[in-house]
C-alpha positions, -999 to +999 in steps of 0.1 A: +000+000+000+013+034-009+016+061+018-009+088+012+003+113+037+026+142+028+057+152+047+094+148+044+117+119+050+149+119+070+183+108+056+175+074+071+143+073+050+121+077+081+088+096+073+080+126+094+043+130+099+023+162+106+006+171+139-028+164+122-017+129+114-016+121+151-054+122+152-057+093+127-031+072+145-049+077+179-082+066+163-066+034+148-046+027+179-077+030+201-097+005+181-068-021+183-065-015+221-103-018+226-103-052+209-075-064+232-095-051+262-127-069+250-110-102+242-097-107+277-128-127+290-123-152+261-089-163+274-093-193+297-082-230+300-100-251+273-104-222+249-088-226+215-067-199+199-088-203+168-119-193+187-102-162+201-091-152+166-127-157+153-140-134+180-113-108+172-123-110+135-159-102+145-148-073+167-127-058+139-157-059+115-181-046+142-160-016+148-159-007+111-122-014+108-102-037+086-077-063+096-042-055+084-031-091+088-057-110+068-042-115+034-008-100+045+018-122+028-007-150+027-016-148+064-053-156+070-060-145+105-069-113+123-044-119+151-012-136+160-015-156+192+018-168+206+016-193+235+044-201+261+076-206+241+063-191+209+081-157+206+058-142+179+037-148+149+018-178+164-010-189+141-044-194+157-057-229+155-075-259+172-051-263+201-067-257+235-052-235+261-041-253+293-041-240+329-011-217+334-005-210+297+007-175+289+000-159+255+006-128+236-022-115+214-012-092+186-037-072+166-033-047+138-063-028+123-067-002+096-090+027+104-094+054+077-061+043+062-042+045+094-026+014+111-031+006+148-007-021+160-005-034+195+000-066+216-001-076+252+001-107+274-027-128+288-029-158+312-052-188+310-060-199+345-034-198+374-001-180+367+032-195+378+057-172+396+083-174+369+058-166+342+045-137+363+080-123+367+087-127+330+055-108+321+063-080+346+099-076+333+087-075+297+060-049+304+085-027+324+111-031+296+087-017+271+078+013+293+115+020+299+120+020+261+091+044+257+106+067+284+137+070+262+117+085+233+122+122+228+136+144+201+174+144+201+177+109+216+186+080+193+170+047+185+201+031+202+189+048+234+156+029+232+174-004+227+200+002+254+173+011+280+155-022+273+186-044+271+202-030+302+171-036+323+163-070+310+198-085+313+200-071+348+169-093+355+189-124+341+166-126+311+174-121+274+162-098+246+153-115+213+175-101+185+157-117+155+126-095+155+122-058+161+097-029+161+090-009+130+078+023+115+041+026+106+014+051+097-004+046+064+016+015+059+020-016+081+058-017+081+082+011+072+116+024+083+130+024+108+138-010+123+134-005+161+159-028+178+153-037+214+190-039+222+220-017+213+243+011+225+231+044+237+238+073+214+239+052+182+214+049+154+191+075+138+182+105+158+146+108+170+126+136+155+091+150+162+066+134+138+081+099+137+056+070+141+068+035+151+062+005+174+083-007+203+076-044+210+103-062+230+102-099+230+119-112+262+129-148+270+135-165+303+163-185+287+186-177+258+176-151+231+180-176+201+149-183+180+139-204+151+110-202+126+089-234+122+080-250+089+048-229+086+072-200+078+054-179+105+057-193+140+089-182+158+099-202+189+127-201+215+153-226+206+157-237+242+119-240+247+120-213+274+090-191+280+088-158+260+067-127+265+060-095+245+042-062+248+038-037+220+027-001+217+025+022+187+038+057+195+045+091+179+073+114+188+062+148+200+082+180+208+084+170+245+086+132+243+060+109+228+023+099+227+012+063+229-015+056+203-025+022+217-032+029+254-059+006+269-092+025+273-101+001+301-066+002+317-061-035+310-027-033+291-010-050+320-026-083+332-042-080+366-028-106+390-057-124+406 
């Protein structure tokens, strides 16, 4: 899809959007976040990921939005659902959730040509202590990355903030997947790495739109993609977690487009 919005590009080919464009991104981000709020009751032991995806598909249509993932490179679902040691791009199917399973649900919608992209963690049944800690660290790592976003900082500052925190918790940052620019396209420059050195990489400027979506493993960072060419898993079968927000850089810092209207972005420990 071609980008329809005007504006200039940086020397790193990163599009700079106008202040008016923030309105469209907030609208798209809110729809995606509402869907993730509303799907929470459908996550329980015995539920299938395929049924969760079917409900999400209905929600997207009911909100007058369009799924960005159905038909994308042949993908046929409105969500990616990644359970336990699946790092990302898990394909919904007939497998039933078990008590204690953790899962990331990732949804991207298109609203009036703008892309809203977000994911968060859910728990089926009773949560183990190690899974709880992994989810907490992953959530906090994302928020630390977002705190590093302001004009004059670099993308390396984002990655360094995430990596430094995660490795201090004796966990690892996945290197094989990253965040990305978005706006009127699903994926665009820059690649947003979740590791790196402070002060390196492109300089952040007001009007940049991108996702930050760290994938954190309890074990080693190594991953592999299964024969379906989508599902990425940890090589050592350790648990993995991910949270994702779409954000826009402002003069003072950033705005998060995908905030949870119901304040459910972080799972509530029961």
